[in-house]
C-alpha positions in Angstrom: 7.2 -10.0 -31.3 5.2 -9.5 -28.2 3.2 -6.3 -29.8 1.8 -6.1 -32.8 3.5 -2.5 -34.0 6.6 -2.3 -36.0 9.4 -0.7 -33.8 9.3 2.2 -35.7 6.1 2.8 -35.1 6.8 2.6 -31.2 9.4 5.2 -31.6 6.6 7.1 -33.3 4.2 7.0 -29.8 7.5 7.7 -28.3 7.3 11.2 -30.2 3.5 11.4 -29.4 4.6 10.9 -25.5 7.2 13.8 -26.0 4.4 16.1 -27.4 2.2 15.6 -24.6 4.8 16.4 -22.4 6.2 19.3 -23.9 2.5 20.6 -23.8 2.3 20.6 -19.9 2.3 24.2 -18.2 2.3 25.6 -14.8 -0.9 26.2 -12.5 -2.2 28.6 -10.0 -2.3 27.1 -6.4 -5.7 24.9 -5.9 -7.9 25.2 -3.1 -6.1 26.0 0.1 -8.4 24.4 2.4 -8.8 21.5 0.7 -4.8 20.7 -0.1 -2.5 18.6 1.5 1.5 18.9 0.1 3.2 15.8 0.2 7.0 15.7 0.0 8.5 12.3 -0.9 11.8 11.4 0.1 13.7 14.7 0.2 15.9 13.2 2.7 19.7 13.1 3.0 20.1 9.9 1.8 18.7 10.5 -1.4 20.2 14.4 -1.5 23.4 14.6 0.0 25.2 11.5 1.1 24.8 7.9 0.6 24.5 5.2 -1.8 21.5 6.4 -3.1 22.0 10.1 -3.2 22.5 11.9 -6.7 22.7 15.2 -8.4 19.3 15.1 -10.0 17.3 15.3 -6.5 19.9 17.4 -5.1 18.6 19.8 -8.0 15.5 20.1 -6.8 16.1 20.6 -3.4 15.9 24.1 -2.8 12.7 24.1 -5.4 11.0 21.9 -3.3 12.3 23.9 0.4 10.8 27.3 -1.7 7.2 25.5 -2.9 6.8 24.0 1.1 7.4 27.4 2.0 5.0 28.9 -0.3 2.4 26.2 1.2 2.7 27.3 4.4 2.5 30.9 3.9 -0.9 30.0 2.0 -1.7 27.7 5.0 -1.7 24.3 3.4 -0.1 21.2 5.2 2.8 20.0 4.4 4.0 16.5 4.8 6.7 14.5 4.9 7.2 11.1 3.6 11.2 9.3 4.6 12.7 6.0 4.1 13.5 4.8 7.3 14.7 1.0 6.7 15.0 -1.4 9.2 18.3 -3.4 9.2 16.4 -6.5 7.7 14.6 -5.0 5.1 14.1 -6.6 2.3 14.6 -3.3 0.1 18.4 -4.3 0.5 17.6 -7.3 -2.1 17.3 -4.7 -4.8 18.8 -1.6 -3.8 22.1 -0.8 -1.6 21.7 -0.4 1.8 20.3 3.4 2.5 18.7 5.6 4.6 18.3 3.5 7.7 16.2 4.3 10.5 17.9 6.9 13.2 20.4 7.9 10.9 21.0 11.4 9.3 20.5 9.4 5.7 16.6 9.3 6.9 16.4 13.0 8.1 14.6 15.6 5.5 17.1 18.0 4.4 18.0 21.4 6.4 16.6 23.2 3.6 13.5 21.5 4.2 13.4 21.5 7.9 13.9 25.6 7.5 11.1 25.9 5.2 8.6 24.4 7.9 9.8 23.3 11.2 6.4 22.1 11.8 6.2 19.7 9.1 5.2 16.1 10.2 7.4 13.1 9.1 5.9 9.4 8.5 8.5 6.9 8.2 8.4 4.5 5.2 10.2 0.9 5.2 9.2 0.2 1.1 8.9 2.2 -2.2 4.9 2.8 -1.4 4.2 5.6 1.5 1.0 4.7 1.2 1.2 1.4 2.9 2.1 2.9 6.0 -0.9 2.7 8.1 -0.6 6.0 10.1 0.0 8.2 7.2 -2.5 6.4 5.1 -5.0 6.9 7.8 -4.1 10.4 8.7 -4.9 11.5 5.1 -8.2 9.8 4.8 -9.4 11.4 8.3 -8.0 15.0 7.3 -11.0 15.1 4.9 -8.8 16.8 2.2 -9.0 15.5 -1.5 -6.5 17.4 -2.7 -2.9 16.3 -3.2 0.6 18.2 -4.4 3.0 15.2 -4.8 6.4 16.7 -4.7 10.3 14.9 -4.3 11.9 12.0 -5.8 12.3 9.3 -7.5 9.6 9.9 -9.8 9.6 6.6 -11.4 9.6 5.0 -7.9 8.4 6.1 -4.5 6.6 9.5 -6.3 4.2 7.0 -9.0 3.6 4.5 -6.2 2.3 7.0 -3.9 0.2 8.7 -6.7 -1.3 5.8 -8.0 -2.2 4.3 -4.5 -3.6 7.2 -3.4 -5.9 8.2 -6.5 -7.4 4.3 -6.5 -7.8 4.5 -2.8 -10.2 7.7 -2.7 -11.9 5.8 -6.5 -12.4 2.6 -4.7 -14.3 4.6 -1.9 -16.3 6.6 -4.4 -14.6 9.8 -3.2 -13.6 12.4 -5.8 -10.0 13.5 -5.2 -7.1 15.2 -6.9 -3.8 14.5 -7.1 -1.4 17.1 -8.5 2.4 15.9 -9.8 4.2 19.2 -11.2 7.0 17.6 -12.8 9.5 20.5 -12.1 9.3 19.5 -8.4 10.2 16.0 -8.9 13.7 14.0 -10.1 14.7 10.6 -10.4 18.0 9.1 -10.1 20.7 7.5 -11.9 21.2 3.8 -11.3 22.9 0.9 -13.4 20.5 0.2 -16.1 18.6 2.8 -15.7 17.6 5.9 -17.6 16.7 8.5 -15.1 15.1 11.0 -18.1 12.9 7.9 -20.3 11.9 6.7 -16.3 10.7 9.9 -15.6 8.8 11.0 -18.9 7.3 7.6 -19.1 6.3 7.4 -15.0 4.9 11.1 -15.7 3.0 9.6 -18.8 1.8 6.7 -16.9 -0.2 8.6 -14.0 -1.3 10.9 -16.4 -3.3 8.1 -18.0 -4.5 7.0 -14.2 -5.9 10.1 -13.5 -2.8 12.2 -11.8 -2.9 15.6 -13.1 0.4 16.5 -14.3 1.7 19.7 -14.5 4.7 21.6 -15.3 4.9 23.3 -11.9 2.5 25.4 -9.4 3.1 29.0 -8.9 
């Protein structure tokens, strides 16, 4: 076996993860003057139509829209990342063709649009939005150091953004607060993919890397 622990002990560790998850609580909005709300991939191609749309992501669509309204009312800037793939995207070697740039699939949902008509949307051609220079430069130059991340998928685009964002601020010796409210994130159902296990493990991994995992933000 690769691991020294017996399988029974490993399953015991999963129970510890579950207890950690069960203990999470909701928090109040952080300092609004220093906060950005980043909405990840709440777009039609993951919410309403297309090869990668799912009921799991659809289930948080209105909640994310409501939270976007709350942020707007409290003068927290809302920005969004959206898959906008090129036809020759190498990501299609791993996933079905989805969210081509210029299509309805690549647009944020009407509920999110109606929540804040002035959301700036940044396109991305990979699962890690932080690799997009325009988006990254905007965050760095904004002077903000608290980031609330909502959207999908928890174990793909959300975790990659959260870890890259936190790591880059650490690299530059700038204290930051990256918050992920799990009730405002979701993953999807894919072949050989257990969404519940994938999501809770992604949240746990983020937590061990300095990301603040909470139940919700009130």
